[in-house]
Structure formats: C-alpha cells, structure tokens
N, C-alpha and C positions, 0 to 999 in steps of 0.2 A: 618265321613266324606269319602266320596271313595278317590284314589288314584289319582282320576281326581281333586277331587274339593280341594286336596290339594295342588296336581302342580299349578291350578288357581291360588289358595290361595297365594303361596310362588309367581310364578312369579307377581300378585301383588303388595306385597307388595316391591318386588325387585325395580316396576316404582315407589309404590310411594316414596323409598325413594333414586332413581336417580332424581326425581321429585322437589323433595327439597334439595338434593347436588347441580343443577346446580342453581334453586334459590339463595341459599350461598353463591357457587363463580363466579356469576355473579352479584350479588353485591360487592363481594371481588370487584371483575375487573372494576366496576363503582364508587365506593363508592367516594366522595367528601371530606370525613372525614377523616383525619387519623387514628382516631382511629378505625377505620373500617378497612381501607386497609390494617394500618402497624400493627397492632394485633389482628385484628380477631374481633373486637369486634360486635358480631352479633349474629341473627337468622334468623332462616329462617325453615316455617312448611306448611300443610295444614292441613284446617279441614274442616269438614263437615256443610253443612247449620241450623245447629243448634250448632254452635261455637264451638263443640268437635274435641280436635286436633288426628290425622290419626295418623304423622308422625310428624320428626321433622331433623332438616341436622347434621347430627355429625361435616360437619363443621360450629366452631363459640363458641361461649358461652353458655356454658350450665345454668347458670343463668338466662338468658332472660324466661324460659320456664314459670315462672309463669304469668311472664308482659303479653302474648302471651297467655296463657289459658281461 
C-alpha cells in the first residue's frame, strides 16, 4: 500500500472510532436507564450493509459485542 493509501486508511479509521465514541457518549447523556447512565452498561458500533461490525466504541461494556454481532 502506498504512503497516501496508508494515511487515508488511518484517517478513515480515526473517523470511524470518533463516530462510535460519539454514539456511546450521546447514549450515556440521554439514557433513561440508570444502569446505562450510572454504570456505563452500553455498547455502540458501526456496521456495514452485510451486518459486519466495522468499529466499536471503547466507552461502554465489551460484553455486548456478541449481541451486537
């Protein structure tokens, strides 16, 4: 892969991570459930049209990965 291709890949990856982190933080701020608000029991991700996960937020609970996939 060329240097430009690697740079573009890293930029896109950073954007995906930013999107899922923003999803998770928005869910934390707007949740009615106390388990989400107080303990951060949530998960957020971005999926492709086939349903495969492209990125998952670091914020939240990693145990939700299996139910999201």
